[in-house]
N, C-alpha and C positions, 0 to 999 in steps of 0.2 A: 559453565558458560564457555561457548566457543565463539570467536569473532574472526572474520576475515576482512580484508581491506581491499577496496576497489579504487583505482585512480581514474581521473577523467581521461577521455579519449577524444582527440581532435577529429572533427568530421573528415578531414583529408586522410587521416590514417584509417578510419573506419571503412572508407571506400575499398580498401584492400583486404579487409578481414574475410576469412573463410567462415564456414559454419561454426567450427570449434572455437575460433577466436571471438566471434560474436557472443557465443554462449559463455565463454570464460569471462568476458568483460561486463556483460549486461544481465545475464540470467542468474537468478538465485534458485537453484534446483531443489534444495532441501531447506525447509523452514522449521520443521517439527521433528523432534526426536524425544522419545519418552524420557521424562525426568531431566530435561536439559533446556537451556536457553541458547538458541543459535542466532547470531547477529552478523550482519554485513555492514561495515562502515564505508559509505561511499563519499569520496571527496567531491562529488557533484553536490554542491550546497550542503555538504557535511551531513547528509541524510543517513540515519541508521535505520535499518529494516531487519526484522527478524521474527522469531516465534518462540513462545514458551509453552511447554506441554507437561504440566505436572501430573504425575500418576501416583507414585508411591507416597508423595508428600509435597509440601509447599516448595516453591522455587523463589529465590530472592534475586531481584535485579541489582547486580553489583556494577561497579565502575571499572572496566578494564583499562589498561594503560592508554589505549587509543583515545579514550574520552578525555583524559588529561585533567580530571577533577576528582576530588575525594568521594563524591557520590555521583551516580549516573545523571541525575537531574539537577545538579548544582547550577548549570547554565543551559539546561535543555528543557523541552516539554515533550510529552509522550501521548500518542494515541494508541488505544488498545481496542481490538475488535475480537470478540469470541466467535470463532468459526467451528467450534466443536460442541461437546456436551456442556451441561451447566457447570459454572465455575464462579469463583469470586476473586476479586483483587482487593488487597488490603493496602491502603495508602496512609502511612503514619497513624495507624490504628483505626482509621475509618474503613468500614467494610462496604464493598460494592458488589452485589450479586449480578453476574452477567449471564443471561441466557444466550442461546444461539443467535448470533447477529446483533447483539447489544454491543455498544461502544462505550468507551470511557476516555475522557480527556484528563490527563494527569498534569498538574501545574508544575512549572519550574520551581525548584527549591524543595520539592517533596523528597524526603530522605529515605524512608523505608517503604519499598514497594515489593509486595509478595503476591504470588499467583498460586491458586489452589483449584483443584477439581473437586466437585461435589460427589462424583461417582467414578470410581476407578475403572469400572467396566465401560464407561462412556466419558473419557477424559476431556476436559476443556482444551481447546487450542487457541491460545491468545496470539493474534497477529499484531505485531508491534511496529510503530513508526515514530521516529523521534527526529526533531530538528532543533538547532540552536534557538534560544529564546532570550529576549532582552527585558522581559517583564513577567511578573507572576499574576496569573489569573485564577479563576476558581476551578478546582477539580470537579468534574461533572459527568454523570452517567447520561448517555443518550440512547434511547431505544429507536427502532425504526419509526414508531408512531410519533416521536418527537421531532424527527428529521423534516427538513423542508423537501417536499417532493416536486420533482420536475419531470413531466411526461414528454418524451421526445420520440421521434421516429415514426415510421409508417410501415405497415405490413408489406406494401408493394416494394419497399426497399430492404426488407428483412432486417430491420433495425428498431422495431418498436420496443421501448424500454422505459423503466422508471429509474430516475436518478434520486437517490436519497442523500441529501447533503446533511451530514451528521456533525462533524467537527468543521463548522462553517460560521462565518461572521453573523449570519442571521439566526444561528442556533446557540453557538458557544464561542465566547471570546478566547482568542489565542494570540500568541505573539506572531507566529507565521504559519504554523501547521494548518493545513486544510485537508479534510478527508471525507470520503463518502463511499456509497455503495451503489452500483448499477446492476439492476436485475433485468435481464432480457425476458421478454414474453416467450412462451412456447412457440417453436417454429421460427423464431427470430435469432439470427446468428451474428450480425454485424454490430460492432460498437465503434463509436467515434468516427463514423464515416458519413459524409465528407470529413476529412481529417484537418488537423491544424498543428501549428507549433506555437510555443510561447517562450520567447527568449528570456523572459523575466522569471521563469520558474522551471524547476525540474519536476518530474512526475514519476511515480512508481505505480505499476499495475500488479495486482495479486489476483490470479484466476482461481476460482474454486467452484464447488458444486458441478464438477466436470467428471462424471463417472467413467471408468475405464470401459472401452479403449479410446474414448473420445479425446480429442486434442483441440487446442486453440492455436491458431496461427497469428502471432503477434507481429505487426508490421512496424518498422522503425526506420531511421535513417533520414537523410535530407530528402525533401520531396522529389528531387531529381535523381536521387540515388537510394531508392528504397531497398530494404533488406527485410528478412523475416526470421523469426525464431519460433520453432515449434515447442509448445508448452503443454505440460500435463497438469493434472489437478494439484492445487495448493503450491504452485510455483509463482515467483514474482520476477519482475523485469524492471530494470532502471531505464528511464527515458530522459536523456539529457535535454537541455533547453532547445537545442538546434534540431531535434528529431521529431518526426511525427510519432504518434502513438495511437495505434488503431488495431483492431483484431477481428477475426472471424473464427467461429468454432464449428466443429463437425456436429454439434448439437448446441442447444441453448445452455447458458452458464451464468454465473454471477461473478462480478469482479469488484475489488476495492481499489479505488484510486486515491492517491495521497500526493500532496504537493508542498513544496517549500521554495522560498525565493523572495523576490523583491516586493510582491504584493499578494493580496488575498482576493483579488477580483476574478471571480470564476469566469466571467465573460471576456477577460483579457486574452483573446486568442487571435493569432494571425492565420486566417482561413486559407486553405490550399485548394485552388480550383481542381476539379477532377482531371481536367486536361493537362495540368502541370505535373501530374505524377508520372514517374518513370521507374 
């Protein structure tokens, strides 16, 4: 297991960041390495983001020093989405088989969490999101068919998409973690535009299904001080509460959004008028 730590950045400071500084503070460029678990500990809402890619054998989720507990989920909850080949997650002896795009919510207090691939030639890639938790709820597998679907956008604005709310109060009870998947229709490239902020929650975007040499341009920053980060397939980006979070790709793609903070109200957004963007 490898873990890196990211500290919060004040918006006044971000105004002076160049490309490399933006990427260093907000981009997670590598989430998957064979037979390893890679984690980023963000002090923005103490969000932990990462990936597990078991190939030769199972991987166990351990508690690094940065977590400060004897087990990783002693005071945390976890969301897992498989973006690779077929795999399974074993939680305290209970087995959950996850196909491509299946999700799993793992409850606070779970002690033994292991990740396995069912086919070494097509290994699973488990995308991980964890937030602090105050209560234990039920560990639960969620397929796309179980998710709450929200259809948004319009072809005339190049943003027609389906939002699958997976780890969400209408589907799965959690302490604070909210997670879902947005699938853009073919020939649609924009997500979350018109854009918004929400001071009460941070958000993380993970872009995938983006074949080379395609790229996603992720927009962030204060509405009056926008910045962009160019992202490749299977990269993630941290969006602090004061920042917009929107993107456009050189082709259609899929992304996973996850949130932690004061509430779980998906519609708690401070909309930004297009004419206010700079």
